[in-house]
C-alpha positions as CSV (number, residue, x, y, z in Angstrom):
1,M,-37.4,45.0,4.7
2,T,-37.4,41.2,4.1
3,T,-34.5,38.9,5.7
4,L,-33.4,36.0,3.7
5,A,-32.5,33.1,6.4
6,F,-29.6,31.0,5.3
7,P,-29.7,27.4,6.4
8,L,-26.4,27.9,7.9
9,K,-26.4,25.1,10.4
10,T,-27.4,22.7,7.7
11,W,-24.9,24.2,5.5
12,Q,-22.2,23.6,8.1
13,E,-23.2,20.2,9.4
14,Q,-23.1,18.9,5.6
15,V,-19.3,20.2,5.7
16,N,-18.6,18.5,8.6
17,E,-20.2,15.3,7.6
18,F,-18.0,15.5,4.3
19,L,-14.9,16.4,6.3
20,E,-15.4,13.5,8.6
21,Q,-16.1,10.9,5.9
22,A,-12.9,12.4,3.6
23,F,-10.4,12.6,6.4
24,P,-11.4,10.2,9.1
25,A,-9.6,11.2,12.3
26,L,-8.5,9.7,15.5
27,S,-8.2,11.3,18.7
28,D,-6.3,14.6,19.1
29,G,-6.7,15.4,15.2
30,V,-4.2,12.6,13.9
31,Q,-5.5,11.8,10.6
32,A,-6.1,7.8,10.1
33,D,-6.4,5.9,6.8
34,W,-2.9,6.4,5.0
35,A,-1.5,4.7,2.4
36,P,2.4,3.9,2.3
37,R,4.4,4.7,-0.6
38,A,5.3,1.9,-3.0
39,A,8.4,1.3,-5.5
40,I,8.2,-1.4,-7.9
41,Y,11.4,-2.8,-10.0
42,E,11.8,-5.9,-12.3
43,D,14.7,-8.0,-13.1
44,D,15.0,-11.4,-15.4
45,Q,13.7,-13.4,-12.5
46,Q,10.9,-11.3,-10.4
47,L,9.2,-8.3,-9.9
48,M,9.8,-6.5,-6.5
49,L,7.5,-4.3,-4.9
50,E,8.5,-2.4,-1.8
51,L,6.5,-0.5,0.5
52,D,7.4,2.0,3.5
53,V,5.7,0.8,6.5
54,P,7.6,2.1,9.5
55,G,6.0,1.3,12.8
56,V,3.9,-1.3,11.2
57,R,4.5,-4.8,13.1
58,Q,4.5,-8.0,11.1
59,E,1.6,-9.1,12.9
60,D,-0.4,-6.2,11.7
61,L,-0.2,-7.0,8.0
62,E,-2.0,-9.2,5.7
63,I,-0.6,-10.0,2.1
64,R,-3.2,-12.1,-0.2
65,V,-3.2,-12.8,-3.9
66,E,-6.8,-13.1,-5.3
67,K,-8.1,-12.6,-8.6
68,G,-5.0,-11.3,-10.4
69,Q,-4.4,-8.9,-7.6
70,L,-1.8,-8.4,-4.5
71,L,-3.7,-7.1,-1.8
72,V,-1.5,-5.6,1.3
73,R,-3.7,-4.5,4.4
74,G,-2.1,-3.5,7.6
75,E,-2.2,-1.2,10.6
76,R,0.0,1.4,12.0
77,K,-1.0,2.0,16.0
78,P,0.0,4.7,18.1
79,T,1.9,3.8,21.2
80,A,0.8,4.7,24.8
81,A,3.8,6.9,25.1
82,M,2.3,9.3,22.4
83,E,-0.1,10.9,25.1
84,N,2.8,12.9,26.1
85,Y,3.6,14.2,22.6
86,R,3.2,18.0,21.9
87,R,3.0,17.1,18.0
88,V,2.4,14.1,16.1
89,E,2.6,14.1,12.2
90,H,2.7,10.5,11.4
91,R,-0.4,8.9,10.0
92,Y,-2.0,6.0,12.1
93,G,-4.6,3.6,11.4
94,T,-5.5,1.0,8.7
95,F,-4.5,1.0,5.0
96,T,-5.1,-1.0,1.9
97,R,-3.1,-1.1,-1.2
98,A,-4.1,-3.5,-4.2
99,F,-1.8,-4.0,-7.2
100,S,-2.9,-5.6,-10.3
101,L,-0.3,-8.4,-11.3
102,P,0.6,-9.0,-14.8
103,E,0.3,-12.6,-16.3
104,F,3.8,-13.5,-16.2
105,V,3.8,-13.5,-12.2
106,N,3.8,-16.9,-10.7
107,Q,1.3,-16.3,-8.1
108,E,2.0,-19.3,-6.0
109,G,5.6,-18.2,-5.3
110,V,5.0,-14.8,-3.8
111,T,7.3,-14.1,-0.7
112,A,7.6,-11.0,1.6
113,E,10.1,-9.6,4.2
114,L,9.8,-6.9,6.5
115,K,13.1,-5.4,7.4
116,N,13.7,-1.9,9.0
117,G,10.2,-0.3,8.0
118,V,10.2,-1.5,4.4
119,L,8.0,-4.4,3.2
120,A,9.6,-6.2,0.2
121,I,7.5,-8.4,-1.6
122,A,8.8,-10.6,-4.5
123,L,6.7,-11.6,-7.4
124,P,8.6,-14.3,-9.1
125,K,8.0,-14.6,-12.9
126,R,6.7,-17.8,-14.1
127,D,9.4,-20.1,-15.9
128,E,7.9,-20.0,-19.3
129,T,8.2,-16.0,-19.6
130,K,11.6,-15.8,-18.1
131,P,14.3,-14.9,-20.7
132,R,16.6,-17.6,-21.8
133,T,19.6,-18.0,-23.8
134,V,19.7,-20.2,-26.8
135,T,23.2,-21.4,-28.2
136,V,22.9,-21.3,-32.1
137,R,25.5,-23.2,-33.9
138,V,26.4,-21.8,-37.1
139,N,27.9,-24.5,-39.9
140,E,30.3,-23.1,-42.1
141,S,29.6,-23.9,-46.1
142,K,32.9,-24.6,-48.1
């Protein structure tokens, strides 16, 4: 009887390597590399982008405009008190989000504010693209 040797260890190592690359983990199985959820809305004056970043400190955020993109990078760090936690479902680690900017955004006027765990980024519209009201005079013919 012939026995086929299946390279289980090699296959298992490949699966482990794939999982480690796909889901990098911090200690205790907490998943790293997360992406905050975003909301984008627009009015006549600007585009607004809001990112949910609870637990991220202002000094751990970087916001840049380059090559027609808005880049937001940050990091949520675990606290020392977490070693006493029994269960942690929050994600920690670094994140990067990139958003393509429409041509009507004034890239020089971008501002941001972090308040109550929400990062609000204002992307003002260029003046020539903002809606304007024109008064039209009508002459009545007699």
